[in-house]
KOLZALUM-831319 format. One record per residue (C-alpha): residue number from 1; x, y, z. Coordinates in Angstrom, 1 decimal. Example, Ala and Ser with C-alpha at 12.3 -4.5 7.8 and 13.67 -1.06 7.14 Angstrom:
2
+-----+--------+--------+--------+
|   i |     c1 |     c2 |     c3 |
+-----+--------+--------+--------+
|   1 |   12.3 |   -4.5 |    7.8 |
|   2 |   13.7 |   -1.1 |    7.1 |
+-----+--------+--------+--------+
% end
This chain:
312
+-----+--------+--------+--------+
|   i |     c1 |     c2 |     c3 |
+-----+--------+--------+--------+
|   1 |   99.1 |  103.6 |  124.0 |
|   2 |  101.8 |  106.1 |  123.1 |
|   3 |  101.2 |  109.3 |  121.1 |
|   4 |  101.9 |  109.4 |  117.4 |
|   5 |  102.2 |  112.3 |  114.9 |
|   6 |  100.8 |  113.4 |  111.6 |
|   7 |  103.1 |  116.1 |  110.3 |
|   8 |  102.6 |  118.6 |  107.5 |
|   9 |  105.7 |  119.3 |  105.5 |
|  10 |  105.8 |  122.7 |  103.6 |
|  11 |  106.1 |  125.4 |  106.3 |
|  12 |  106.8 |  122.8 |  109.0 |
|  13 |  109.7 |  120.7 |  107.9 |
|  14 |  111.0 |  122.9 |  105.0 |
|  15 |  110.3 |  126.0 |  102.9 |
|  16 |  111.1 |  125.5 |   99.2 |
|  17 |  114.3 |  123.4 |   99.3 |
|  18 |  115.5 |  124.8 |  102.7 |
|  19 |  115.1 |  122.8 |  105.9 |
|  20 |  113.5 |  124.7 |  108.8 |
|  21 |  115.8 |  124.8 |  111.8 |
|  22 |  114.9 |  122.3 |  114.4 |
|  23 |  112.9 |  120.0 |  112.1 |
|  24 |  115.7 |  117.4 |  111.7 |
|  25 |  116.3 |  117.3 |  115.4 |
|  26 |  112.6 |  116.8 |  116.2 |
|  27 |  112.2 |  113.9 |  113.7 |
|  28 |  115.4 |  112.3 |  115.1 |
|  29 |  113.9 |  112.5 |  118.6 |
|  30 |  110.8 |  110.6 |  117.3 |
|  31 |  112.9 |  108.0 |  115.6 |
|  32 |  115.2 |  107.4 |  118.6 |
|  33 |  112.1 |  106.9 |  120.8 |
|  34 |  110.3 |  104.7 |  118.2 |
|  35 |  107.4 |  107.2 |  118.1 |
|  36 |  105.1 |  106.5 |  115.1 |
|  37 |  104.9 |  109.4 |  112.7 |
|  38 |  103.8 |  110.1 |  109.2 |
|  39 |  104.2 |  113.1 |  106.9 |
|  40 |  101.0 |  114.4 |  105.3 |
|  41 |  100.9 |  116.6 |  102.2 |
|  42 |   98.3 |  118.0 |  100.0 |
|  43 |  100.8 |  118.1 |   97.1 |
|  44 |   99.7 |  115.5 |   94.6 |
|  45 |  102.6 |  116.0 |   92.2 |
|  46 |  105.2 |  113.9 |   93.8 |
|  47 |  105.2 |  110.2 |   94.7 |
|  48 |  106.0 |  109.1 |   98.2 |
|  49 |  109.4 |  107.9 |   97.0 |
|  50 |  110.2 |  111.3 |   95.5 |
|  51 |  109.2 |  113.0 |   98.8 |
|  52 |  111.3 |  110.6 |  100.9 |
|  53 |  114.3 |  111.2 |   98.7 |
|  54 |  113.8 |  115.0 |   99.0 |
|  55 |  113.8 |  114.7 |  102.7 |
|  56 |  116.8 |  112.5 |  102.7 |
|  57 |  118.8 |  115.0 |  100.8 |
|  58 |  117.8 |  117.6 |  103.3 |
|  59 |  119.2 |  115.5 |  106.1 |
|  60 |  116.0 |  113.7 |  107.3 |
|  61 |  116.4 |  110.0 |  106.6 |
|  62 |  112.9 |  108.4 |  106.4 |
|  63 |  111.2 |  105.5 |  104.6 |
|  64 |  108.6 |  105.8 |  101.9 |
|  65 |  106.1 |  104.4 |  104.5 |
|  66 |  106.5 |  107.7 |  106.4 |
|  67 |  104.9 |  109.6 |  103.6 |
|  68 |  101.2 |  109.9 |  102.9 |
|  69 |   99.9 |  112.2 |  100.1 |
|  70 |   96.5 |  113.4 |   99.0 |
|  71 |   97.0 |  111.6 |   95.8 |
|  72 |   97.3 |  108.3 |   97.7 |
|  73 |   94.2 |  109.1 |   99.7 |
|  74 |   92.3 |  110.0 |   96.6 |
|  75 |   93.3 |  106.8 |   94.8 |
|  76 |   92.4 |  104.6 |   97.8 |
|  77 |   89.1 |  106.3 |   98.3 |
|  78 |   88.1 |  105.8 |   94.6 |
|  79 |   89.2 |  102.2 |   94.7 |
|  80 |   86.9 |  101.7 |   97.7 |
|  81 |   84.0 |  103.3 |   95.9 |
|  82 |   84.5 |  101.6 |   92.5 |
|  83 |   87.2 |   99.0 |   92.3 |
|  84 |   89.2 |   98.9 |   89.0 |
|  85 |   87.5 |  102.0 |   87.7 |
|  86 |   88.6 |  104.6 |   85.2 |
|  87 |   89.6 |  108.2 |   85.4 |
|  88 |   90.4 |  111.2 |   83.3 |
|  89 |   93.2 |  113.0 |   85.2 |
|  90 |   94.6 |  116.5 |   85.3 |
|  91 |   97.7 |  116.1 |   87.4 |
|  92 |  101.2 |  114.8 |   87.4 |
|  93 |  103.3 |  111.7 |   88.3 |
|  94 |  102.3 |  111.3 |   91.9 |
|  95 |   98.6 |  111.2 |   91.2 |
|  96 |   98.9 |  109.0 |   88.1 |
|  97 |  101.1 |  106.5 |   89.9 |
|  98 |   98.8 |  106.4 |   92.9 |
|  99 |   95.8 |  105.7 |   90.7 |
| 100 |   97.6 |  103.0 |   88.8 |
| 101 |   98.7 |  101.4 |   92.1 |
| 102 |   95.0 |  101.4 |   93.2 |
| 103 |   94.0 |   99.5 |   90.1 |
| 104 |   92.7 |  102.4 |   88.1 |
| 105 |   93.1 |  102.9 |   84.3 |
| 106 |   93.7 |  106.4 |   82.9 |
| 107 |   91.4 |  107.2 |   80.0 |
| 108 |   90.1 |  110.1 |   78.0 |
| 109 |   86.7 |  108.8 |   77.0 |
| 110 |   83.8 |  107.8 |   79.2 |
| 111 |   85.6 |  107.7 |   82.6 |
| 112 |   84.0 |  106.9 |   85.8 |
| 113 |   85.7 |  109.9 |   87.4 |
| 114 |   87.4 |  113.2 |   86.4 |
| 115 |   90.2 |  113.6 |   89.0 |
| 116 |   91.8 |  117.0 |   89.4 |
| 117 |   95.2 |  117.5 |   91.0 |
| 118 |   98.0 |  120.0 |   90.7 |
| 119 |   99.4 |  120.5 |   87.2 |
| 120 |  102.2 |  122.6 |   85.9 |
| 121 |  101.4 |  121.7 |   82.3 |
| 122 |   97.7 |  122.6 |   82.4 |
| 123 |   96.1 |  123.7 |   79.1 |
| 124 |   92.7 |  125.1 |   78.3 |
| 125 |   92.0 |  122.0 |   76.2 |
| 126 |   92.5 |  119.8 |   79.2 |
| 127 |   90.0 |  121.9 |   81.2 |
| 128 |   87.5 |  121.8 |   78.4 |
| 129 |   87.8 |  118.0 |   78.1 |
| 130 |   87.3 |  117.6 |   81.8 |
| 131 |   84.3 |  119.8 |   81.8 |
| 132 |   82.6 |  118.0 |   79.0 |
| 133 |   83.3 |  114.6 |   80.6 |
| 134 |   81.7 |  115.8 |   83.8 |
| 135 |   78.7 |  117.2 |   81.9 |
| 136 |   78.4 |  113.7 |   80.3 |
| 137 |   78.1 |  112.1 |   83.7 |
| 138 |   81.6 |  111.5 |   85.1 |
| 139 |   81.9 |  112.3 |   88.8 |
| 140 |   84.2 |  115.2 |   89.7 |
| 141 |   86.9 |  114.6 |   92.4 |
| 142 |   89.7 |  116.8 |   93.5 |
| 143 |   92.8 |  115.8 |   95.5 |
| 144 |   92.5 |  118.9 |   97.7 |
| 145 |   90.9 |  122.4 |   97.6 |
| 146 |   94.1 |  124.4 |   98.3 |
| 147 |   93.7 |  127.5 |   96.1 |
| 148 |   97.4 |  128.0 |   95.6 |
| 149 |  100.8 |  126.6 |   96.6 |
| 150 |  104.1 |  128.3 |   97.3 |
| 151 |  107.1 |  127.8 |   94.9 |
| 152 |  110.6 |  129.0 |   94.7 |
| 153 |  109.4 |  131.6 |   92.2 |
| 154 |  106.3 |  132.8 |   94.1 |
| 155 |  102.9 |  131.3 |   94.1 |
| 156 |  101.2 |  128.8 |   91.7 |
| 157 |   97.5 |  128.0 |   91.4 |
| 158 |   96.6 |  124.9 |   93.3 |
| 159 |   94.2 |  122.1 |   92.6 |
| 160 |   91.4 |  124.1 |   94.2 |
| 161 |   91.9 |  126.9 |   91.7 |
| 162 |   91.9 |  124.5 |   88.8 |
| 163 |   88.8 |  122.6 |   89.8 |
| 164 |   86.9 |  125.9 |   90.5 |
| 165 |   86.8 |  126.5 |   86.7 |
| 166 |   85.1 |  123.2 |   86.1 |
| 167 |   82.7 |  123.7 |   89.0 |
| 168 |   81.7 |  127.2 |   87.8 |
| 169 |   81.2 |  126.0 |   84.2 |
| 170 |   79.3 |  122.8 |   85.1 |
| 171 |   77.4 |  124.0 |   88.1 |
| 172 |   78.6 |  120.9 |   90.0 |
| 173 |   80.7 |  120.7 |   93.2 |
| 174 |   83.8 |  118.5 |   93.3 |
| 175 |   84.4 |  116.0 |   96.1 |
| 176 |   87.7 |  116.7 |   97.9 |
| 177 |   89.7 |  114.0 |   99.6 |
| 178 |   92.8 |  115.8 |  100.9 |
| 179 |   93.3 |  117.7 |  104.1 |
| 180 |   91.1 |  118.8 |  105.9 |
| 181 |   88.8 |  115.9 |  104.7 |
| 182 |   88.2 |  113.3 |  107.4 |
| 183 |   88.9 |  110.7 |  104.7 |
| 184 |   92.6 |  111.5 |  104.4 |
| 185 |   93.0 |  112.3 |  108.1 |
| 186 |   91.5 |  109.0 |  109.1 |
| 187 |   93.4 |  106.9 |  106.6 |
| 188 |   96.7 |  108.3 |  107.8 |
| 189 |   95.9 |  107.7 |  111.5 |
| 190 |   94.8 |  104.1 |  110.8 |
| 191 |   98.1 |  103.5 |  108.9 |
| 192 |   99.9 |  104.3 |  112.1 |
| 193 |   97.6 |  102.1 |  114.2 |
| 194 |   96.6 |  105.1 |  116.4 |
| 195 |   93.4 |  106.1 |  118.0 |
| 196 |   92.1 |  109.7 |  117.8 |
| 197 |   93.0 |  110.5 |  121.5 |
| 198 |   96.7 |  109.6 |  120.9 |
| 199 |   97.1 |  111.4 |  117.5 |
| 200 |   98.9 |  114.7 |  117.3 |
| 201 |   98.5 |  116.8 |  114.1 |
| 202 |  101.3 |  119.3 |  113.5 |
| 203 |  100.8 |  121.9 |  110.8 |
| 204 |  101.2 |  125.5 |  109.7 |
| 205 |   97.8 |  126.1 |  108.1 |
| 206 |   94.7 |  126.7 |  110.1 |
| 207 |   92.3 |  125.8 |  107.2 |
| 208 |   93.7 |  122.4 |  106.5 |
| 209 |   96.1 |  120.9 |  109.1 |
| 210 |   94.5 |  122.4 |  112.3 |
| 211 |   90.9 |  122.2 |  111.0 |
| 212 |   91.3 |  118.6 |  109.9 |
| 213 |   92.8 |  117.7 |  113.3 |
| 214 |   90.1 |  119.5 |  115.3 |
| 215 |   87.3 |  117.8 |  113.3 |
| 216 |   88.8 |  114.4 |  113.9 |
| 217 |   89.3 |  115.0 |  117.7 |
| 218 |   93.1 |  114.9 |  117.4 |
| 219 |   95.5 |  117.0 |  119.4 |
| 220 |   96.8 |  119.9 |  117.3 |
| 221 |  100.0 |  121.9 |  117.3 |
| 222 |  100.3 |  125.0 |  115.1 |
| 223 |  103.8 |  126.1 |  114.1 |
| 224 |  104.3 |  129.7 |  113.1 |
| 225 |  107.1 |  128.9 |  110.7 |
| 226 |  104.8 |  128.7 |  107.7 |
| 227 |  101.7 |  130.4 |  106.4 |
| 228 |   99.8 |  131.2 |  109.6 |
| 229 |  100.9 |  134.1 |  111.8 |
| 230 |   99.8 |  135.0 |  115.3 |
| 231 |   97.7 |  138.0 |  114.1 |
| 232 |   95.6 |  135.6 |  111.9 |
| 233 |   94.3 |  133.5 |  114.8 |
| 234 |   91.6 |  135.9 |  116.1 |
| 235 |   89.6 |  135.4 |  112.9 |
| 236 |   89.1 |  131.6 |  113.5 |
| 237 |   86.3 |  130.0 |  115.5 |
| 238 |   88.6 |  127.1 |  116.4 |
| 239 |   92.1 |  126.9 |  117.6 |
| 240 |   95.0 |  124.5 |  118.1 |
| 241 |   95.9 |  122.9 |  121.4 |
| 242 |   99.4 |  124.4 |  121.3 |
| 243 |  101.2 |  127.1 |  119.3 |
| 244 |  105.0 |  127.1 |  118.8 |
| 245 |  107.3 |  129.2 |  116.8 |
| 246 |  108.7 |  126.2 |  115.0 |
| 247 |  109.7 |  122.6 |  115.6 |
| 248 |  112.9 |  123.9 |  117.1 |
| 249 |  110.9 |  124.8 |  120.3 |
| 250 |  109.0 |  121.5 |  120.4 |
| 251 |  110.0 |  118.4 |  122.4 |
| 252 |  108.1 |  115.1 |  122.1 |
| 253 |  108.7 |  114.2 |  125.8 |
| 254 |  107.4 |  117.5 |  127.1 |
| 255 |  104.5 |  117.6 |  124.7 |
| 256 |  103.4 |  114.0 |  125.5 |
| 257 |  103.5 |  114.8 |  129.3 |
| 258 |  101.5 |  118.0 |  128.8 |
| 259 |   98.8 |  116.3 |  126.6 |
| 260 |   98.6 |  113.3 |  129.0 |
| 261 |   97.9 |  115.6 |  131.9 |
| 262 |   95.2 |  117.4 |  129.8 |
| 263 |   93.7 |  114.1 |  128.8 |
| 264 |   93.6 |  112.8 |  132.4 |
| 265 |   91.9 |  116.0 |  133.5 |
| 266 |   89.3 |  115.7 |  130.7 |
| 267 |   88.6 |  112.1 |  131.7 |
| 268 |   88.2 |  113.3 |  135.3 |
| 269 |   85.6 |  115.9 |  134.4 |
| 270 |   83.8 |  113.4 |  132.2 |
| 271 |   83.4 |  110.9 |  135.1 |
| 272 |   81.3 |  111.2 |  138.3 |
| 273 |   83.3 |  112.9 |  141.0 |
| 274 |   83.2 |  112.6 |  144.7 |
| 275 |   83.7 |  115.5 |  147.2 |
| 276 |   87.4 |  114.6 |  147.1 |
| 277 |   87.6 |  116.3 |  143.6 |
| 278 |   89.7 |  119.2 |  144.9 |
| 279 |   92.3 |  116.6 |  146.1 |
| 280 |   92.1 |  114.8 |  142.7 |
| 281 |   92.6 |  118.1 |  140.8 |
| 282 |   95.4 |  119.1 |  143.1 |
| 283 |   97.3 |  115.9 |  142.2 |
| 284 |   97.2 |  117.1 |  138.6 |
| 285 |   97.5 |  120.8 |  138.9 |
| 286 |   99.3 |  121.6 |  142.2 |
| 287 |   98.6 |  122.9 |  145.6 |
| 288 |   96.7 |  125.9 |  144.3 |
| 289 |   93.6 |  123.8 |  144.0 |
| 290 |   93.3 |  122.9 |  147.7 |
| 291 |   90.7 |  124.8 |  149.8 |
| 292 |   88.5 |  126.8 |  147.5 |
| 293 |   89.0 |  124.5 |  144.5 |
| 294 |   87.7 |  126.0 |  141.3 |
| 295 |   85.2 |  123.2 |  140.6 |
| 296 |   81.5 |  123.2 |  141.2 |
| 297 |   80.2 |  119.7 |  142.0 |
| 298 |   76.6 |  119.0 |  141.4 |
| 299 |   75.0 |  115.6 |  141.6 |
| 300 |   78.5 |  114.0 |  141.6 |
| 301 |   79.7 |  115.8 |  138.5 |
| 302 |   82.1 |  118.6 |  137.9 |
| 303 |   80.1 |  121.2 |  136.0 |
| 304 |   82.3 |  124.2 |  135.8 |
| 305 |   86.0 |  124.9 |  135.8 |
| 306 |   87.5 |  128.3 |  136.1 |
| 307 |   89.8 |  129.9 |  133.5 |
| 308 |   93.0 |  128.8 |  135.2 |
| 309 |   92.3 |  125.1 |  134.3 |
| 310 |   90.8 |  125.8 |  130.8 |
| 311 |   94.0 |  127.7 |  129.8 |
| 312 |   96.5 |  125.5 |  131.7 |
+-----+--------+--------+--------+
% end
């Protein structure tokens, strides 16, 4: 099976309305090689058509099917839990349309769920209504827990900030569906027909893109063209498989070859090995592993590999 990609957008493909250099070239490489890919976003405001149109105007010509939003993930999840349910919504067009497409009705009395997304028209009255509906028994769901989102004017409170008011006032915790939730990460992967071993998550945010990929067992690539910088990495207990400055320095052919080698090596370690293990490892990693091969073999299994392999 070939590799496929889940790709974050803001900070990876563009910043505000400006395309990040190298992004169009990388997507074109995937398209020319018929590599499956999908854009993932925690922005619930826009529909997938809106997003595909925005990308097209930037020079990246993709179909609506290449876009998967947290609004879509939320709507599909709710439909799987309670088909043809009802919801009170704080959010905009992307979330409302996704819920309608999933068979949900939008109501302001006795809803099954209170669903919180991003909203530029938020009022205190809307928050108060949502709070009282939750206290009356509606289940609280949020499209994602991002505390803020960048805009051309600075920073705007995100869905996570909005729902935190209702959580604090009600004493209840919202259920989140967007990245890094396994629900959204799994839905997107299955839409591409990929298994976890052949899925590559590319993102700029450690707390969502990379964490989500790590939790799902995907390969992960962190780009430094967005929110995460090199000096931030030391504070995380997990890390990406690869770090690049931007998509300008990433090639699918080279990355696929690199990951295939790592996967083959991991498979080798997971299987019983003979005393010919040094020769097997040399075929993967070069002549430096002949002779005193950096592998300890006990009872037919490789039990320890030195730093050179771990960081290869």
